[in-house]
N, C-alpha and C positions, 0 to 999 in steps of 0.2 A: 420503364417501369423498376418499381424498388424491389421487388421480389423478387430475387433471385430461383424459381422454381415459376416464374411467372414464363418465360422464354428468353433462349440465351443472346449471343450477337451474331446478327443477320437476321432473324428472323421480322417477319414485315407487320403492317398494320392492321391484314386480315386475323392473325392471331392474337392482334392487342384486342380488338373490336371481340374475338369472340371471347376473350379471356373477361371485357368488358360486358360483354348480355350472359356471363354464366354470375358472375358479381353484384351487378345490378338486380338479376333476375332471382339469385336466393334472397335478396330483402325483399321480392315484391312478393312468391311464393309465399317465403312464412309469417309475414308483416300483416298483410289481407287480415287475416285472423289471430293477431296475437294481440293477448291484451295489454294497454295501454304502457302500463309500467315494462314490458320485458324491452320496447322497441330499443329504447338506448343500448341496454346488454347485444341488443342484435346488431346494432350502428356499431359497437366495439371488438364484436364479434369478424363480423365483415371487412372492417380495419383494417385490422390484424392481417386480412389476406395479402396489404399492401405491404406490413410488417410495420402498422403504423400503431404505433403506441400513446399514452396517455392521452385518450380520446377524451371529451369532454363536448354536452351539449346545453346551450345558453338559451334559457327564455328572455324576452325582454319584460319589465315589469310591468304595468300598468301606469306607471308615471314617465316610463319614457325616460328611465334615470340609470338604472342596473339593468346587467344582464345574468341571472341567476342559472346557477351548473342545475343540470336536470340529475337525480343520485339514480342510481341504480348497479351489479355488478357489472364492472370491465370497467366502467368508465372515473374520469377523474374528474370529480365534484369541485377542492378547492373553495375558495372564497369569491361572492358576489364580483362581478367586473364591474367598473362605471363605464358605461357611454362614451365618458369624454374620457380623453386620455390614454386608453388602450388598448392596445392594441385589438384583443375582440370588436372595442368601440368602434376602433375605425373601420373595421369591415364590415360591421351591420349601419354605418350612417354615410359611409360611401358606396354600400352596397356590390361590392368587388370583393376578394381575396386579396389577406395579406398572409404573403410572408415570412416571416423570422429568423435570421440566423441563427444558432445557439451551438454550444460547445458540443453538444450528443445530436444534432442533425437540423429540422427547418423543421419552424411551429408553423401551420398553414391556418387560419382564419376563415371558414366562408361562408358569407350569412347564407342563411337556411330563406330563402322566400315564395311566398305564393299567391302570383296573381300581382308581384307588385309587393304586398303585405311583407310586412317585416317580421318573421317569428321571432328568428335567433338567430345564432351563428355557432357552428356545429368547427370546432380545432380537433386538426391531430398530429404527431409528433413523427416525420419519417424522418430516414437517414439521411434522404438526398429526396431532391423532388423532380421530373422528368415533365414533356408535354403530353405523354401516354396517363401518365401520375394528376396532373392537375385537370386531366380530361375525365377522369373516372369519379375525380372528387368534387367537381363540378354537379356532374348528373346526379352523383349520390347525393350532395346536400339539396338541389333540388324535390329529390325522388322521400328524402328525411320529413322537407319542410310541408311536404301535401301528403305525409300520412301524421304528422303531429295535428295538422286542421284537421285529418279527418278523425284521428281518433281522439280531437281536446271536447268533439259533440259529445263524448259517453261516458266523459270521467273527470272529476273534481284535481286530481290529481297534477295539473298544469296550470288549473285556474289556483291551487292557494300553492302554486310556488311563484306564480307573478305577483302573487298578492303581496309585497312589503309591508302592508299598515293595515289596520280593522279596516273592514271597506262598511260602511252600512248597508242598508236593504236598499234602498230608494237608489243608488248608485252599483246595487247587484242588478238589482231589475235594469238601468237605462245600460249596461257593460252589455247582459243578454238580451238587447234587444239592438245594439249597436251592429252593421258592416265591418269588415276588415278598415281599420283606416288610415292605409293608405292602397292604390289601384296605378298600377300601369297597362299602359297597351303604346301601339308606335303612333297610334295619333290623341289621347289623353292620358292624363296623370292627375290622380286626385290624392291631398294625404287633409287628412283630419288631426285636432289634437283637443282633449275633454280638461278643463281643470274647473275646482279639484277633483283628480284622477280617485280617486278613494270616498271622497264626499258629494258626487253632481247627481244633482236631480229632475232639474225641470229643461234641462240644456240637451238636445240629440239633433243627428242627422240619419241621413238615409242616403243611399244613391245604386241605381242600377245602369247596367248600358246593355242597351235591347237596341239589338243589331246596330247603326250604325249614328243612333242616338243614346246618348248620356241623361240621363234622369237627375236632378238633384234636390233636397229638399235639408233646412234646416228648421229648427223650433225652437220655444223657448217658453215654456210650462211657466206661470203665473204661479209664485210663490215657491216653497222651499219644501225638502223632506220629499213626503212618502205621496203627498198630494198628487205633487208636480212631476210627480217620475209614473203617477197612472195618469194622468191626463197627459201628459207626453208619450205614453203607451199606445193610449186612443188612438191621439195624431198623428203621430208615424205607422199606427194599420190601418188608417185610415186613406191616408198617404199611398200608403200599399196599395193598398186594395184599387181605387181609383187608377192607380199610374196603370194597375198590371189591364185593368177594362182597355186603357191606351184610351182613354178620355181626355180633353183640351186641361190646359193650365186654371184656366177659369172653373173646370166643373170637376177639376179635384179640387180647389179651392172653396168648392160650395161644400164635397162632400167631408172635409177634416171640419168644417165651419161646423153642419148641421151634428158630426159625432161628440163636438164639444157639447154644444148647447143642449142634445138631449143629454148626456150625458150626466153634465152637470147642470147644467143651468145658467138663465143668462151673468151671472158675478162673476166667470171663470173663462178665461180667455186665456189662447194661447199667439202669439206671433211668431209667425210664419215666415220664409220665403223658400220659393218650389223654381226650377231652373229645368229648360230644357239645352242643351249644347248637339247642336248635327257638329259631329265629329270628323265630317267631310266638306264644308264649309265653315265652320267656324263661323256661326250666327246664332250667336245665343237669345233665349228670349224668358225672359222671365217675371215672377207676380209678387209683390212686396205686399205683405199684410203684417205691417209697423213696426219693422226689425231694420235695422239700421245698412245702409245702402252699401251696396258694395263696393269692394274698392277694384278699380282697371290697373296692371302692371306692367311697365311695358317698356325693355330694356332696360329692365333687373332697379326700377322706378314707378311709383304711383302718379298717374301720370292724370286720371279722373275719378270722383265716385260716380255712380253709378243709379244716378236717382231717376226719378222717373214716378209715375203716377203711383198712391201709395194706398190702400186697402183697409178697412178695418182690422185685428187681429180677428184670430180663426176663433170663432164661439159666440160674437158679435150680431150673426147676419145682415153684414156690409154687403154694400152692392157689387152686383159683379164686376172682379176686377177689370181693370186695362192692360194690356200687356207690353210689356217694355223690350225692346229690341235692340241688341249691337254685332257688330261684324268684329269680330275678333281676329286682330294678324298671327304668324303661326308664331308660339314663343311667349305671348301674350299671358297674363294667369291671373283670374283672378278669385277674391278673397273674401270670404263672408264670412263675420263673424257677429256674435252675440252681444245685446250692449254690456254684460256683465266686463268686458274684454276693457271698458271705455272708460266706464262708470264707477269704478273702485279707483279710490284715492292712492295716490303712491306715496312714499319713507316719509317724503313731506307736509302729508298731508292735502294736499291741490290733489282736485280730480285729474283723474290719469285724462283721460281726454284722446280724442280721434285724431286730434295734430299728433301727439307726444305719439300713439298710434304710428300713422305713418310715415316721423322719424325716424319711426325703430325698422320698419321695413323699408326702408332705404338707404339706412346701415349694410343689412342683415342679407341682401338681395346679391349683391354681388358677390360676396366669399363665399356662398354656398350654392353646393354642387345638382340640387334638387331639391325637388317640394314637403319631399319630405323630410330632409335638414334644415331648410325653412321655416317650416309650421312646425317640429321639435323644434328650434332652436328659438324663435319668436315667444312659444307659450313661452319656455323656461327665462325669457331674457323682463319681457313684460312681469311675470314671478316676483321674478329678486326684484324689478322697478315695484315692485307693490311688498316689497320686504316679507316677500313668503306671504301673505295673508290675501286671504282670497274669500269673497263672502256672500259673493250672487258667484252661480258658474259661472263662467268664460270659455268657449268652446272659437274657436276657429277649424276653416274648413279652405284650404286652398285646390285648385282647380288650373293647369295649364294645357289650353290646347296647341302640340306638337303641331300640326299641320295636318294635310289632308295623305301625307305617302304614305 
């Protein structure tokens, strides 16, 4: 360990663990009632006990382009770091610590992960780093991520920091509705992206892992702006209500359909896709209500479109939908997306199209380390192909079944 006061030559692991308990316990004891703006300084003080200096906490912006430093006493703010091409960004993308040798020591970047979701990155400089330090830093980063997520719920501090551009009212509503953009468990992994991040309106998705079953929904409300965001809010609310009373996919569709019809009338609709994945067997079931067919990715290539019977979009009173089903193999990925991803024009004026989407997926998949990186890279690649122009919401969601083990 770095600090000489912690233990001398020959001292054993038990002493190291006792220090670790005291080190992390202080953060827990003080942090639970600490106001959000004091969390960063508390982290800096604790890292000072490891002889750490130049402590920084970075949060990802809503567009997943920048890592923005958290201000606070004892923290080194500095400039925002690009996710692409920076040491902090590498720790963020690879979801593992990065150590960089410097003239005055070692700069350590640690991903802040909460249930697989990437909150940001913590950075600190130490004179040297040993395995005790690495263990403590990993544990500290995990605890800091949990505390940031908890405190995010009752402050605007982190939201304002992450907002790098003006955000529309519709987008404010959608971001408050969304679950975390990523989730990781031993059996299943999930990651999503929304564009334009600061002006999204009608697109949304939701998911929940209940026991061995992953429930997923993606929706695309007609229109733009506040009306579309309001419809998406009602539909996601109806989906959650139906999911939580444990009805089947057909009944979930009926709940959502009635909610739109009652609240908005016969001229309004929402395309939707609802899925259930058994994380033990890999059995995937879905209902498609006017949505583009999902893509099945196997061996890092799109192998088929998951076509199946479709029913009318939510709100049009379609007949009871037929449920489609496919058996996934370990490592398979399923990609859901809204039509804004394929109906936009590229820089040459041609409609982007599903074939170009598949080509982009096939190019990115073999080089990516995980679906969080794939989702982010694919969304940004497609945005560049459109010349940075997004006239409609463009949303994608990747689900990977890792197997039953």
